[in-house]
C-alpha positions in Angstrom: 0.0 0.0 0.0 1.3 3.4 -0.9 1.1 6.5 1.5 -1.8 8.0 -0.5 -3.9 4.9 -0.2 -2.9 4.7 3.4 -4.1 8.3 4.0 -7.4 7.7 2.1 -8.2 4.7 4.2 -7.7 6.6 7.4 -9.7 9.5 6.1 -12.6 7.3 5.2 -12.5 5.6 8.5 -11.9 8.3 11.2 -12.1 7.7 14.9 -12.2 10.1 17.9 -9.5 10.4 20.6 -8.7 7.2 22.4 -11.3 5.3 20.3 -8.8 4.6 17.5 -9.1 0.8 17.8 -9.7 0.1 14.1 -7.2 2.8 13.1 -4.5 1.1 15.2 -5.4 -2.3 13.9 -5.1 -1.0 10.3 -1.7 0.6 11.0 -0.4 -2.5 12.7 -1.5 -4.6 9.7 0.3 -2.4 7.3 3.5 -2.3 9.4 3.4 -6.1 9.7 3.1 -6.4 5.9 6.4 -4.5 5.7 8.1 -6.6 8.4 8.3 -3.6 10.8 8.4 -4.4 14.5 5.6 -2.6 16.4 3.5 -2.7 19.6 0.6 -0.9 21.2 1.2 2.1 23.4 -1.1 4.5 25.2 -4.2 2.2 24.8 -4.8 2.9 21.1 -1.5 4.0 19.7 1.2 2.1 17.7 4.9 2.4 18.2 7.1 1.1 15.4 10.8 0.4 15.6 13.4 0.0 12.9 16.9 -0.9 14.0 19.5 0.4 11.5 22.1 -2.0 10.2 24.7 0.6 9.9 27.7 1.0 12.3 27.1 3.1 15.4 30.1 4.6 17.2 28.1 6.1 20.1 28.2 4.3 23.5 24.4 4.6 23.9 22.4 3.7 20.9 21.1 6.9 19.3 17.4 7.1 18.4 15.1 9.5 16.6 11.4 9.4 17.3 9.0 10.4 14.5 5.5 11.2 15.8 2.2 11.5 14.0 -1.2 11.9 15.7 -4.0 9.7 14.5 -7.3 10.9 16.1 -10.1 12.7 14.3 -12.6 15.3 15.3 -16.4 15.4 15.9 -17.1 17.2 12.5 -19.6 16.2 9.8 -17.6 16.1 6.6 -18.9 17.9 3.5 -16.0 17.6 1.1 -17.8 15.2 -1.4 -14.5 13.3 -1.9 -14.5 9.7 -3.0 -12.8 8.9 0.3 -15.0 11.0 2.4 -15.6 9.8 6.0 -18.0 6.8 6.2 -18.7 7.7 9.9 -21.4 10.3 10.5 -20.2 13.2 12.5 -16.5 12.1 12.6 -13.9 13.6 10.3 -10.1 14.0 9.8 -10.6 17.7 9.8 -7.1 18.6 11.2 -4.8 16.7 8.8 -3.9 13.9 11.2 -4.5 11.4 8.4 -1.8 13.2 6.4 0.6 13.2 9.3 0.1 9.4 9.7 0.6 8.9 5.9 3.9 10.9 6.0 5.2 8.8 8.9 4.1 5.6 7.2 5.9 6.6 4.0 9.1 7.3 6.0 9.0 3.9 7.8 8.2 2.2 4.5 11.3 3.6 2.9 13.5 3.2 6.0 12.5 -0.5 6.3 13.4 -1.1 2.7 16.9 0.3 3.2 17.9 0.3 6.9 21.5 1.3 6.1 21.7 3.8 9.0 23.1 3.6 12.5 20.9 3.8 15.5 17.2 3.3 15.9 14.2 4.9 14.2 10.9 5.0 16.1 7.6 5.7 14.4 5.0 6.8 16.9 1.3 6.8 15.7 0.0 8.6 18.7 -3.7 8.7 19.8 -5.6 11.3 21.7 -4.0 14.6 20.7 -7.3 16.4 20.6 -8.3 16.1 24.2 -6.9 16.1 27.7 -4.8 14.4 29.1 -3.3 14.1 25.6 -1.9 10.9 24.2 1.7 12.2 24.4 1.5 12.2 28.2 0.3 8.6 28.2 3.1 7.5 25.8 5.8 9.0 28.0 4.3 7.5 31.2 5.1 4.1 29.7 8.8 5.1 29.3 9.2 3.4 25.8 12.5 5.1 25.0 14.4 4.2 28.1 17.8 2.8 27.2 18.1 4.9 24.1 19.8 8.2 23.6 16.9 10.1 22.0 18.5 12.8 19.9 15.2 14.2 18.7 11.5 13.8 18.8 10.1 15.2 15.5 6.5 16.0 14.6 4.8 18.0 11.9 1.4 19.6 11.3 -0.3 20.5 8.0 -0.5 24.2 7.3 -2.9 25.7 4.7 -1.3 29.1 5.0 1.8 27.6 3.4 1.8 26.2 -0.1 3.0 22.7 -1.0 6.7 22.6 -1.1 7.0 25.0 1.9 7.9 24.1 5.5 7.7 26.5 8.5 9.8 26.6 11.6 10.1 28.6 14.8 13.0 28.3 17.3 12.2 28.3 21.0 8.7 28.7 22.3 6.2 28.2 19.5 2.8 27.0 20.7 0.9 27.9 23.9 0.3 25.9 27.0 -3.4 25.3 27.4 -5.7 25.1 30.4 -9.5 24.5 30.6 -11.4 26.8 32.9 -14.7 25.9 34.6 -16.3 28.2 37.2 -19.7 27.9 38.9 -21.2 30.8 40.8 -23.7 30.0 43.5 -26.0 32.6 45.0 -29.6 33.1 46.0 -32.1 33.4 43.1 -35.7 34.5 43.1 -38.0 37.1 41.5 -36.1 39.4 39.2 -38.1 42.4 40.5 -37.1 41.7 44.2 -33.4 42.4 44.0 -33.0 43.1 47.7 -33.8 39.5 48.3 -31.2 38.2 45.9 -27.5 37.3 45.9 -27.4 37.5 42.1 -25.1 34.8 40.6 -25.7 36.2 37.1 -24.5 39.7 37.9 -21.5 38.1 39.6 -20.7 35.9 36.7 -20.9 38.8 34.3 -18.4 40.8 36.4 -16.1 37.7 36.6 -16.2 37.2 32.8 -15.4 40.9 32.2 -12.5 40.9 34.5 -11.1 37.6 33.3 -11.1 38.8 29.7 -9.2 41.8 30.9 -6.3 39.6 31.7 -5.5 39.2 28.0 -2.1 40.3 26.9 0.6 39.8 24.3 1.4 36.3 25.6 -1.8 35.5 27.5 -5.1 34.6 25.9 -8.2 33.9 28.0 -11.6 33.4 26.5 -15.0 32.3 28.0 -16.8 30.3 25.4 -19.8 29.1 27.4 -22.0 30.9 30.0 -25.2 29.4 31.3 -27.8 30.8 33.8 -31.1 28.9 33.6 -33.4 31.6 34.6 -36.1 33.6 32.8 -37.0 37.2 32.1 -38.1 37.7 35.7 -36.4 34.8 37.4 -32.8 35.0 38.7 -31.4 31.4 39.1 -29.4 30.2 42.0 -26.4 29.3 39.9 -24.5 30.5 36.8 -21.7 28.6 35.2 -19.0 29.4 32.7 -16.3 27.6 30.8 -13.3 28.8 28.8 -9.7 28.4 27.8 -6.4 29.9 28.9 -3.3 30.0 26.7 0.1 31.1 28.0 3.8 30.8 26.9 5.6 30.8 30.2 5.1 28.5 33.2 5.6 31.3 35.8 3.1 33.4 34.0 0.7 30.5 33.8 0.8 30.1 37.6 0.4 33.9 38.1 -2.7 33.9 35.9 -4.2 30.9 37.7 -3.8 32.8 41.0 -5.3 36.0 39.5 -8.4 34.0 38.4 -8.8 32.9 41.9 -8.3 36.4 43.3 -10.9 37.9 40.9 -13.5 35.3 42.0 -12.7 35.8 45.7 -13.1 39.6 45.3 -16.5 39.3 43.5 -17.7 36.7 46.1 -16.8 39.0 49.0 -18.6 42.0 47.5 -21.7 40.3 46.1 -22.2 37.6 48.6 -21.9 34.7 46.2 -19.7 31.6 46.2 -17.6 30.7 43.2 -16.0 27.3 42.7 -13.1 27.1 40.3 -11.8 24.1 38.4 -8.6 24.8 36.3 -8.0 21.7 34.2 -4.3 21.8 33.5 -3.7 20.9 29.8 -0.7 20.7 27.5 2.6 22.5 28.2 4.1 25.0 25.7 5.7 23.6 22.6 9.3 24.7 22.7 11.5 23.8 19.7 15.2 23.0 20.2 17.1 25.8 18.5 19.8 23.6 17.2 17.3 21.2 15.6 15.5 24.2 14.0 18.7 25.5 12.5 19.6 22.1 11.2 16.1 21.4 9.8 15.8 24.8 8.1 19.2 24.3 6.5 18.3 20.9 5.3 15.0 22.0 3.9 16.7 24.8 1.9 19.3 22.4 0.6 16.5 20.1 -0.6 14.9 23.0 -2.6 12.0 23.6 -0.2 10.7 27.1 0.6 11.5 27.9 4.3 9.3 30.2 6.3 9.9 31.4 9.9 6.7 31.3 11.9 5.2 33.6 14.6 4.0 32.4 18.0 0.7 30.4 17.9 -1.9 30.6 20.6 -3.2 27.1 19.6 -1.9 24.2 21.7 -0.5 20.7 21.0 0.3 17.8 23.3 3.6 17.6 21.5 4.7 20.0 24.3 5.1 17.0 26.6 7.9 15.6 24.4 9.6 19.0 24.4 9.9 18.9 28.2 11.7 15.6 28.1 13.7 15.4 24.9 15.2 17.7 22.3 12.2 18.3 20.0 11.1 19.8 16.8 7.5 20.6 15.7 7.2 22.2 12.2 4.6 23.0 9.7 4.1 21.3 6.3 2.5 23.4 3.6 -0.7 21.8 2.1 -1.9 24.8 0.1 -4.5 27.6 0.7 -7.1 25.7 -1.3 -7.3 23.2 1.6 -9.4 25.6 3.5 -9.4 26.0 7.3 -8.7 23.1 9.7 -11.5 22.0 12.0 -14.1 22.8 9.3 -16.4 20.4 7.3 -14.6 21.0 4.0 -11.0 20.9 5.0 -9.1 19.1 2.2 -5.3 19.2 2.2 -3.4 18.8 -1.1 -2.1 15.2 -1.2 1.0 16.4 -3.0 2.3 17.5 0.3 2.6 13.9 1.4 5.6 13.1 -0.8 7.2 16.4 0.2 6.7 15.5 3.9 8.1 12.0 3.5 11.2 13.2 1.7 12.0 15.9 4.2 11.2 14.0 7.4 13.3 11.0 6.3 16.3 13.1 5.4 16.1 15.0 8.6 15.8 11.8 10.8 18.7 10.1 9.1 20.9 13.2 9.2 20.3 13.5 13.0 21.2 9.8 13.5 24.4 10.2 11.4 25.6 13.1 13.5 
């Protein structure tokens, strides 16, 4: 099976985070057909391993880990493609099928000619789209113990870059993410009898306004859900809100967490309500190793690819867990503006990017092993 066919099968048969049982079985079947050693990780992920037959002078066996996420999204596809999703309400709308196809292509070629020193891991990782993140579960199993991991490498499709273009950013690149859930409890009643109320709706409105006021250059806080089940003349006993926080620095992250608690405590004291706060700690910041970025950008230019330097992104990725433990690189693979926007019903990456991705990722992995 070639990488395009591999991608189209995944696209037609998407599965949500940590439900990727059929996806994992398919990947395992294709790896077995190539004679590539593999095993299950993180419940529904697959970890492949290819031992190079070349000489290795290092005392510890060097390794490179290539990672692709494999989960889909709860989106109802409307592309009309022949390989459109067969599963109602589930779609590969973020390009994870392309990521997996690129990784499969690299492993396919490496297995056919394993004339390199060291070990090449191919990680088909589940659960990128939701907490706790498949990356954290993979690392909890310590699958790379005993290896000198020189790099963990991942990519993500990017419609703002044309096919043949790759994008990099050294240092901090993608935000840490936290989920916010607050519930304000007061005393409801008749909307015309305010003296009898401890109004949770008014308190929630003030909290939202003050929370949004925390936004800054490297801090993004949004409340996307606010519920108060009252009526025109009925103030409820509770109001609830949910939102997201994105930061780029662990110290600032903790400061913002405390400021959220302080804002709620101040409103509670003045308005006589009680606010419970649940901050669901999500992914850490993606921080790219500067040496790896320099090496990858030079290699891409040498290969005739267009190289773009990227700005900070306030989106998050569980790839950040790898960055905390190993030298890591997460870059963007151009799939063309005609692909549309990720996370939408019509997102359709240019499949020409798959060969570009395979060629670049393979060359980069082998170069890192050789050094």
